C-alpha positions as a printed NumPy array, in Angstrom:
array([[ -1.919,  79.443,   2.353],
       [ -2.822,  75.941,   3.433],
       [ -1.067,  73.08 ,   5.104],
       [ -2.039,  69.546,   4.164],
       [ -5.079,  71.021,   2.38 ],
       [ -6.487,  72.683,   5.529],
       [ -6.839,  76.525,   5.558],
       [ -5.109,  78.494,   8.365],
       [ -7.362,  81.054,  10.078],
       [ -6.296,  84.672,   9.885],
       [ -4.836,  86.002,  13.133],
       [ -3.67 ,  89.38 ,  14.464],
       [ -0.193,  90.053,  15.947],
       [ -1.776,  90.253,  19.444],
       [ -3.246,  86.771,  19.03 ],
       [  0.082,  85.513,  17.654],
       [  1.912,  86.761,  20.757],
       [ -0.708,  85.372,  23.091],
       [ -0.718,  82.029,  21.321],
       [  3.096,  81.88 ,  21.132],
       [  3.414,  82.5  ,  24.87 ],
       [  1.113,  79.71 ,  25.878],
       [  2.901,  77.062,  27.948],
       [  4.145,  74.064,  25.971],
       [  5.612,  70.753,  26.978],
       [  8.959,  72.562,  27.123],
       [  7.871,  74.413,  30.287],
       [  5.823,  71.62 ,  31.781],
       [  2.237,  72.706,  31.009],
       [ -0.462,  72.469,  28.35 ],
       [ -2.798,  75.382,  29.091],
       [ -2.78 ,  78.922,  30.538],
       [ -4.294,  80.094,  33.768],
       [ -7.826,  81.656,  33.644],
       [ -6.438,  85.094,  34.582],
       [ -3.991,  85.128,  31.676],
       [ -6.627,  83.87 ,  29.245],
       [ -9.11 ,  86.569,  30.336],
       [ -6.696,  89.506,  30.23 ],
       [ -4.052,  89.996,  27.531],
       [ -2.446,  92.807,  29.624],
       [ -1.777,  90.375,  32.486],
       [ -0.339,  87.956,  29.947],
       [  1.91 ,  90.666,  28.584],
       [  3.299,  91.582,  32.038],
       [  3.867,  87.942,  32.929],
       [  5.617,  87.437,  29.604],
       [  7.993,  90.357,  30.322],
       [  8.868,  88.92 ,  33.745],
       [  9.435,  85.489,  32.247],
       [ 11.58 ,  87.005,  29.52 ],
       [ 13.744,  88.787,  32.115],
       [ 14.195,  85.587,  34.094],
       [ 15.069,  83.603,  30.969],
       [ 17.492,  86.356,  29.855],
       [ 19.236,  86.377,  33.252],
       [ 19.495,  82.586,  33.193],
       [ 20.861,  82.703,  29.645],
       [ 23.513,  85.28 ,  30.634],
       [ 24.582,  83.185,  33.642],
       [ 24.726,  80.082,  31.47 ],
       [ 26.886,  81.917,  28.918],
       [ 29.332,  83.107,  31.593],
       [ 29.617,  79.644,  33.148],
       [ 30.042,  77.993,  29.753],
       [ 32.785,  80.46 ,  28.82 ],
       [ 34.614,  79.549,  32.052],
       [ 34.352,  75.86 ,  31.216],
       [ 35.598,  76.343,  27.653],
       [ 38.518,  78.468,  28.9  ],
       [ 39.44 ,  75.733,  31.363],
       [ 39.389,  73.172,  28.579],
       [ 41.519,  75.323,  26.264],
       [ 44.15 ,  75.808,  29.   ],
       [ 45.105,  72.145,  28.409],
       [ 46.137,  71.563,  32.005],
       [ 47.271,  68.111,  33.022],
       [ 47.431,  66.132,  36.23 ],
       [ 50.116,  63.705,  37.382],
       [ 49.273,  60.204,  38.531],
       [ 51.892,  58.253,  40.477],
       [ 51.55 ,  54.492,  40.636],
       [ 53.807,  51.772,  41.993],
       [ 53.924,  48.732,  39.748],
       [ 55.543,  45.352,  40.248],
       [ 57.148,  43.182,  37.579],
       [ 58.479,  39.68 ,  37.946],
       [ 61.38 ,  40.782,  35.756],
       [ 62.748,  44.247,  35.228],
       [ 65.292,  45.543,  32.724],
       [ 68.75 ,  46.171,  34.191],
       [ 70.148,  49.673,  33.51 ],
       [ 73.124,  50.292,  31.277],
       [ 76.259,  50.915,  33.36 ],
       [ 79.059,  53.097,  31.993],
       [ 82.404,  53.361,  33.757],
       [ 85.547,  55.354,  32.965],
       [ 88.976,  55.479,  34.53 ],
       [ 89.539,  58.921,  36.042],
       [ 93.006,  58.624,  34.521],
       [ 92.271,  58.985,  30.783],
       [ 95.715,  58.047,  29.444],
       [ 98.302,  55.355,  30.076],
       [101.689,  57.001,  30.486],
       [103.602,  53.926,  29.328],
       [101.735,  54.035,  25.995],
       [102.464,  57.751,  25.532],
       [106.22 ,  57.24 ,  25.619],
       [107.733,  58.01 ,  22.21 ],
       [104.401,  59.418,  20.971],
       [104.041,  62.879,  19.438],
       [103.21 ,  64.188,  22.927],
       [106.521,  62.954,  24.383],
       [108.936,  65.89 ,  24.633],
       [111.831,  63.465,  25.198],
       [111.124,  61.128,  22.295],
       [114.359,  62.215,  20.563],
       [116.462,  61.454,  23.665],
       [118.712,  58.422,  22.927],
       [118.039,  57.174,  26.454],
       [114.499,  56.209,  25.449],
       [115.593,  54.641,  22.139],
       [112.201,  55.298,  20.518],
       [113.405,  54.055,  17.145],
       [114.458,  50.782,  18.736],
       [111.089,  50.43 ,  20.419],
       [109.257,  50.92 ,  17.154],
       [111.525,  48.502,  15.256],
       [111.79 ,  45.914,  18.016],
       [115.606,  46.322,  18.194],
       [115.974,  48.102,  21.513],
       [119.539,  47.955,  22.883],
       [120.476,  46.388,  26.239],
       [121.713,  49.767,  27.48 ],
       [118.354,  51.308,  26.628],
       [116.516,  48.512,  28.438],
       [118.586,  49.012,  31.605],
       [118.09 ,  52.767,  31.46 ],
       [114.371,  52.169,  30.881],
       [114.174,  50.075,  34.045],
       [115.989,  52.81 ,  35.964],
       [113.597,  55.387,  34.551],
       [110.576,  53.289,  35.576],
       [111.928,  53.175,  39.123],
       [112.382,  56.945,  39.118],
       [108.854,  57.403,  37.849],
       [107.61 ,  55.381,  40.778],
       [109.119,  57.999,  43.067],
       [108.509,  61.203,  41.154],
       [105.888,  62.567,  38.767],
       [107.147,  63.033,  35.221],
       [103.999,  64.686,  33.947],
       [106.009,  67.56 ,  32.496],
       [107.474,  65.128,  29.982],
       [104.219,  65.105,  27.984],
       [102.869,  68.204,  26.276],
       [ 99.147,  68.322,  25.417],
       [ 98.825,  72.078,  24.882],
       [ 99.74 ,  72.251,  21.201],
       [ 97.119,  69.988,  19.683],
       [ 94.339,  67.986,  21.379],
       [ 94.084,  64.234,  21.155],
       [ 91.873,  62.746,  18.502],
       [ 89.318,  60.024,  19.122],
       [ 91.722,  57.45 ,  17.674],
       [ 94.532,  58.648,  19.956],
       [ 92.326,  58.388,  23.038],
       [ 91.645,  54.799,  22.046],
       [ 95.338,  54.116,  21.344],
       [ 96.825,  55.706,  24.463],
       [ 94.025,  54.952,  26.896],
       [ 93.329,  51.854,  28.972],
       [ 91.96 ,  48.621,  27.581],
       [ 89.192,  46.811,  29.417],
       [ 91.549,  44.024,  30.451],
       [ 93.946,  46.56 ,  32.012],
       [ 91.475,  47.987,  34.543],
       [ 88.73 ,  45.373,  35.023],
       [ 89.895,  42.52 ,  37.25 ],
       [ 86.588,  40.629,  37.423],
       [ 82.946,  41.064,  36.499],
       [ 79.93 ,  39.046,  37.701],
       [ 76.272,  39.483,  36.783],
       [ 73.685,  37.472,  38.715],
       [ 76.417,  35.078,  39.828],
       [ 77.765,  34.456,  36.329],
       [ 80.959,  35.841,  34.872],
       [ 80.587,  38.658,  32.352],
       [ 82.11 ,  38.368,  28.912],
       [ 83.567,  40.936,  26.553],
       [ 80.37 ,  40.872,  24.454],
       [ 78.525,  42.523,  27.355],
       [ 80.657,  45.67 ,  26.931],
       [ 80.869,  48.39 ,  24.329],
       [ 83.344,  51.27 ,  24.372],
       [ 83.429,  54.907,  23.322],
       [ 85.786,  57.853,  23.713],
       [ 85.129,  60.681,  26.139],
       [ 86.99 ,  64.008,  26.139],
       [ 87.323,  64.008,  29.943],
       [ 88.011,  60.35 ,  30.721],
       [ 89.363,  58.857,  27.512],
       [ 88.115,  55.339,  26.789],
       [ 84.884,  54.471,  28.629],
       [ 83.052,  51.146,  28.69 ],
       [ 79.317,  50.438,  28.837],
       [ 77.823,  47.253,  30.249],
       [ 74.386,  46.21 ,  28.907],
       [ 74.296,  49.037,  26.395],
       [ 72.319,  47.197,  23.699],
       [ 68.609,  47.966,  23.94 ],
       [ 67.505,  44.955,  21.88 ],
       [ 69.335,  42.49 ,  24.16 ],
       [ 68.824,  44.301,  27.462],
       [ 69.578,  42.063,  30.431],
       [ 66.787,  41.323,  32.894],
       [ 66.816,  40.631,  36.613],
       [ 64.141,  38.813,  38.582],
       [ 65.321,  39.337,  42.153],
       [ 66.426,  42.362,  44.199],
       [ 69.637,  42.472,  46.188],
       [ 73.414,  42.397,  45.583],
       [ 73.512,  38.722,  44.576],
       [ 71.292,  39.457,  41.558],
       [ 73.106,  42.54 ,  40.34 ],
       [ 76.427,  43.508,  38.766],
       [ 79.731,  43.273,  40.644],
       [ 82.966,  44.65 ,  39.162],
       [ 86.492,  44.813,  40.603],
       [ 88.89 ,  47.46 ,  39.266],
       [ 92.661,  47.908,  39.272],
       [ 94.487,  51.253,  39.35 ],
       [ 98.166,  51.503,  38.413],
       [ 99.703,  54.614,  39.952],
       [102.895,  54.116,  37.953],
       [101.185,  54.895,  34.638],
       [ 99.006,  57.814,  35.723],
       [ 99.698,  61.36 ,  34.569],
       [ 99.287,  63.727,  37.483],
       [ 98.816,  66.768,  35.248],
       [ 95.683,  65.176,  33.734],
       [ 94.561,  63.118,  36.715],
       [ 94.151,  64.938,  40.036],
       [ 92.091,  61.995,  41.318],
       [ 92.319,  58.227,  41.218],
       [ 89.284,  56.026,  40.815],
       [ 86.396,  55.091,  38.552],
       [ 83.514,  57.22 ,  37.296],
       [ 80.212,  55.297,  37.046],
       [ 76.99 ,  56.402,  35.328],
       [ 73.614,  54.6  ,  35.121],
       [ 71.342,  55.267,  32.158],
       [ 68.973,  53.68 ,  29.664],
       [ 70.432,  51.206,  27.161],
       [ 71.442,  52.882,  23.879],
       [ 71.336,  56.343,  25.491],
       [ 74.573,  58.323,  25.259],
       [ 76.14 ,  58.607,  28.731],
       [ 77.688,  61.801,  30.064],
       [ 79.642,  60.586,  33.113],
       [ 81.258,  63.988,  33.59 ],
       [ 77.787,  65.413,  34.363],
       [ 75.747,  62.671,  36.016],
       [ 78.337,  60.107,  37.115],
       [ 79.417,  58.918,  40.573],
       [ 83.119,  58.735,  41.514],
       [ 84.288,  55.492,  43.142],
       [ 87.387,  55.773,  45.339],
       [ 90.122,  53.116,  45.555],
       [ 90.226,  50.921,  48.656],
       [ 86.447,  50.726,  48.937],
       [ 83.502,  48.509,  48.059],
       [ 80.705,  50.784,  46.891],
       [ 77.109,  49.558,  46.748],
       [ 74.676,  51.349,  44.446],
       [ 71.073,  50.423,  45.281],
       [ 68.866,  51.312,  42.31 ],
       [ 65.175,  52.231,  42.034],
       [ 63.564,  52.792,  38.655],
       [ 61.039,  55.45 ,  37.671],
       [ 59.219,  55.396,  34.322],
       [ 57.953,  58.842,  33.272],
       [ 55.208,  59.187,  30.635],
       [ 54.72 ,  62.759,  29.436],
       [ 51.995,  64.318,  27.29 ],
       [ 52.741,  65.784,  23.873],
       [ 50.905,  68.652,  22.161],
       [ 48.507,  70.253,  22.972],
       [ 49.027,  69.434,  26.681],
       [ 52.809,  69.324,  26.834],
       [ 55.913,  69.645,  24.68 ],
       [ 57.645,  66.292,  25.005],
       [ 59.479,  64.805,  22.048],
       [ 58.309,  61.658,  20.311],
       [ 61.508,  61.068,  18.323],
       [ 62.09 ,  57.36 ,  17.826],
       [ 65.037,  55.484,  16.373],
       [ 68.734,  56.345,  16.332],
       [ 69.24 ,  58.461,  13.189],
       [ 67.963,  61.774,  14.528],
       [ 71.399,  63.351,  15.149],
       [ 74.661,  64.016,  13.323],
       [ 77.236,  64.258,  16.104],
       [ 75.55 ,  61.622,  18.289],
       [ 74.235,  59.41 ,  15.495],
       [ 73.291,  55.913,  16.6  ],
       [ 72.167,  56.907,  20.077],
       [ 68.712,  57.106,  21.617],
       [ 67.153,  60.561,  21.968],
       [ 67.544,  62.253,  25.361],
       [ 67.338,  65.922,  26.253],
       [ 71.001,  66.037,  27.349],
       [ 72.101,  64.518,  24.039],
       [ 69.91 ,  66.944,  22.084],
       [ 71.453,  69.939,  23.881],
       [ 74.98 ,  68.707,  23.154],
       [ 73.995,  68.118,  19.536],
       [ 72.581,  71.654,  19.365],
       [ 75.805,  73.199,  20.669],
       [ 77.963,  71.228,  18.248],
       [ 75.85 ,  71.902,  15.157],
       [ 75.426,  75.607,  16.037],
       [ 79.172,  76.029,  16.472],
       [ 79.892,  74.18 ,  13.262],
       [ 77.377,  76.326,  11.338],
       [ 78.409,  79.714,  12.726],
       [ 82.124,  79.228,  13.432],
       [ 83.118,  76.565,  10.927],
       [ 84.567,  74.328,  13.643],
       [ 83.536,  72.202,  16.621],
       [ 84.61 ,  72.495,  20.252],
       [ 87.162,  69.937,  21.41 ],
       [ 84.455,  68.847,  23.851],
       [ 83.054,  66.733,  21.02 ],
       [ 85.183,  63.987,  19.548],
       [ 83.894,  64.157,  15.992],
       [ 85.549,  64.125,  12.61 ],
       [ 85.282,  67.888,  12.127],
       [ 87.678,  70.815,  12.304],
       [ 88.28 ,  71.534,  15.989],
       [ 87.945,  74.992,  17.551],
       [ 91.396,  74.943,  19.196],
       [ 94.255,  77.462,  18.893],
       [ 96.264,  75.172,  16.644],
       [ 93.537,  75.27 ,  13.957],
       [ 91.565,  78.521,  14.242],
       [ 92.075,  82.284,  14.145],
       [ 90.989,  84.912,  16.701],
       [ 87.616,  85.488,  15.006],
       [ 86.716,  81.807,  15.146],
       [ 87.933,  81.591,  18.73 ],
       [ 85.666,  84.504,  19.705],
       [ 82.754,  82.777,  17.948],
       [ 83.428,  79.585,  19.878],
       [ 83.589,  81.425,  23.207],
       [ 80.336,  83.256,  22.452],
       [ 78.414,  80.056,  21.76 ],
       [ 79.858,  78.245,  24.771],
       [ 78.915,  81.187,  27.005],
       [ 75.388,  81.274,  25.557],
       [ 75.008,  77.56 ,  26.331],
       [ 76.264,  77.949,  29.916],
       [ 73.838,  80.8  ,  30.691],
       [ 70.946,  79.05 ,  28.9  ],
       [ 70.735,  81.638,  26.112],
       [ 71.497,  79.348,  23.192],
       [ 68.534,  78.757,  20.898],
       [ 67.877,  75.073,  21.458],
       [ 64.113,  75.357,  21.899],
       [ 63.509,  72.055,  20.14 ],
       [ 65.243,  70.052,  22.887],
       [ 62.425,  68.757,  25.079],
       [ 62.292,  65.73 ,  27.336],
       [ 61.265,  62.454,  25.664],
       [ 57.626,  61.392,  26.048],
       [ 58.657,  58.112,  27.7  ],
       [ 61.813,  57.953,  29.799],
       [ 63.331,  55.663,  32.423],
       [ 65.16 ,  57.322,  35.319],
       [ 67.284,  55.69 ,  38.   ],
       [ 67.573,  56.836,  41.609],
       [ 70.654,  55.574,  43.421],
       [ 71.318,  54.948,  47.116],
       [ 75.059,  54.81 ,  47.809],
       [ 76.955,  53.096,  50.634],
       [ 80.655,  52.256,  51.029],
       [ 82.922,  49.984,  53.055],
       [ 86.682,  49.39 ,  53.199],
       [ 87.793,  46.805,  50.655],
       [ 89.607,  44.498,  50.339],
       [ 90.014,  43.697,  54.007],
       [ 93.393,  42.581,  55.277],
       [ 92.191,  38.992,  55.697],
       [ 90.604,  38.861,  52.237],
       [ 93.68 ,  40.195,  50.451],
       [ 95.32 ,  36.771,  50.445],
       [ 92.434,  35.242,  48.46 ],
       [ 92.157,  38.279,  46.25 ],
       [ 95.838,  38.05 ,  45.317],
       [ 95.264,  34.487,  44.134],
       [ 92.525,  35.768,  41.826],
       [ 94.839,  38.5  ,  40.518],
       [ 97.599,  36.001,  39.791],
       [ 95.127,  33.763,  37.976],
       [ 94.088,  36.693,  35.765],
       [ 97.714,  37.716,  35.009],
       [ 97.683,  40.927,  37.058],
       [100.92 ,  42.003,  38.704],
       [100.708,  41.524,  42.477],
       [102.984,  43.841,  44.452],
       [104.342,  42.666,  47.78 ],
       [103.409,  45.85 ,  49.633],
       [101.693,  46.729,  52.89 ],
       [ 97.962,  46.067,  53.162],
       [ 97.046,  49.768,  52.947],
       [ 99.141,  50.358,  49.818],
       [ 97.741,  47.23 ,  48.208],
       [ 94.199,  48.321,  49.019],
       [ 94.725,  51.686,  47.322],
       [ 95.161,  49.949,  43.971],
       [ 91.718,  48.31 ,  43.865],
       [ 88.031,  49.088,  44.153],
       [ 84.77 ,  47.127,  43.954],
       [ 81.383,  48.326,  42.688],
       [ 78.139,  46.443,  43.296],
       [ 75.025,  47.634,  41.419],
       [ 71.625,  46.082,  42.098],
       [ 67.906,  46.792,  42.371],
       [ 66.71 ,  47.431,  45.893],
       [ 63.254,  46.159,  44.903],
       [ 61.393,  45.213,  41.727],
       [ 58.656,  47.767,  42.342],
       [ 59.038,  50.712,  40.016],
       [ 57.464,  54.131,  40.12 ],
       [ 55.263,  54.998,  37.135],
       [ 54.7  ,  58.753,  36.762],
       [ 52.   ,  59.462,  34.166],
       [ 50.749,  62.818,  32.915],
       [ 47.023,  62.832,  32.039],
       [ 44.719,  65.597,  30.751],
       [ 43.073,  67.321,  33.717],
       [ 39.968,  68.28 ,  31.689],
       [ 39.028,  66.149,  28.699],
       [ 36.362,  66.744,  25.999],
       [ 33.829,  64.461,  27.687],
       [ 34.203,  66.493,  30.899],
       [ 33.462,  69.691,  28.982],
       [ 30.398,  68.166,  27.323],
       [ 29.018,  66.886,  30.629],
       [ 29.574,  70.219,  32.407],
       [ 27.983,  72.281,  29.61 ],
       [ 24.987,  69.941,  29.678],
       [ 24.758,  70.437,  33.439],
       [ 24.753,  74.207,  32.989],
       [ 21.932,  73.895,  30.427],
       [ 19.858,  71.882,  32.843],
       [ 20.592,  74.126,  35.836],
       [ 19.958,  77.548,  34.289],
       [ 17.552,  76.874,  31.424],
       [ 15.976,  73.581,  32.403],
       [ 17.   ,  72.099,  29.077],
       [ 17.518,  68.519,  28.114],
       [ 18.403,  67.21 ,  24.66 ],
       [ 14.734,  66.625,  23.851],
       [ 13.783,  70.062,  25.176],
       [ 16.451,  71.708,  23.008],
       [ 15.131,  69.931,  19.942],
       [ 11.597,  71.026,  20.79 ],
       [ 12.774,  74.619,  21.27 ],
       [ 14.502,  74.588,  17.892],
       [ 11.344,  73.249,  16.275],
       [  9.277,  75.95 ,  18.035],
       [ 11.609,  78.766,  16.942],
       [ 11.562,  77.561,  13.355],
       [  7.764,  77.549,  13.458],
       [  7.615,  81.139,  14.838],
       [ 10.1  ,  82.243,  12.162],
       [  7.978,  80.75 ,   9.418],
       [  4.837,  82.468,  10.805],
       [  6.65 ,  85.827,  11.009],
       [  7.791,  85.469,   7.415],
       [  4.261,  84.655,   6.305],
       [  5.253,  81.227,   5.079],
       [  2.565,  79.638,   7.239],
       [ -0.475,  80.976,   9.098],
       [ -1.756,  80.237,  12.576]])
């Protein structure tokens, strides 16, 4: 055959091998040594040695490349920690609940009152607004007795649990427990608070819970934070339900569902508690490096609809939906409009189903594998300190404030007066926040660079050399197939 009209000379296999093993630009030369040109046997032995060296280098390159590819496929990540500063930083949502979930005075004559049919209480008169003078006098006597003794036995909560509406009806209103509220030196208003019902603490209130209108602060320190004063009325507490007196406080992201029974801090009466806050923003990797959840919006759940996704909320949602699906009812832990898994409503089979699912959740055996941490999450670390409050000297001024806000001021000793109040001050210690970011430890460009380095180290290849080798191999293949002649 011919190429470009020029005939190829015939050549033997020996000459093909000799010619094919001549050095090329790939190996840095353009001609053979005189010894190799004079003796084909020397050329053959040198070719075998070169082939062994190239084979060994190729094997080493393959092993090293396999190690690099395995490292890349492991999808490991590294964690970078940076400290950033903002002139303004979003203030956390603050949820607080009275440790006493129910107001005893509101429960009188309710379905939980075992003495509602007693004429002494005149429940019909209370409802109709026609209470008799005798009943009023006896009511005052009863209130005095309740101040001395606990009448918790009067209310029975064992037959049927309270509904969400009943927690709202018989619990405490914001105006009944919050004496004053100041944020950055300005008085808070009712629009800064939202409320929800909690199985453990009744009605709870959240300050700054709206994510779209999240409050900002531009300075650290107590003067630029949130200060709240609380009032506790021992006369309306129910000892059977309330072994402790005080406030439960939880810090969380706006629009996230709080669980004060799990991550809250208890504030004792007679104290001023300072909560110094530091923020951490965590950014996690999703697949294939991690398993964080990228759920956005507020319509991802049924039981906790309207709330931001968090892992704790997802787990609670999983328990509730699993119990509803398998048992046909929901634990009284969740205040939802479903059939409750309580003795008044369910049979022994359903009760056993409920207990099985609750046990599986407690020992981490419940199938909730879809509940991962969110890809971006704000966490709050709290430093707590306390002091006695209000002081004996300050009580005089504080009583004036109470009178102005229509709170009853008892003329009692300083210690007894102090036990009815508490102050909480929440503020940022500094505007620096910790940013914890997960990043791929070995990215595609790292793999490409390392494989190229292995090529150069073991085979002396560059991109141009590889292209030349491919061209050379194609040429040899065509000669072997008789498509072209040397």
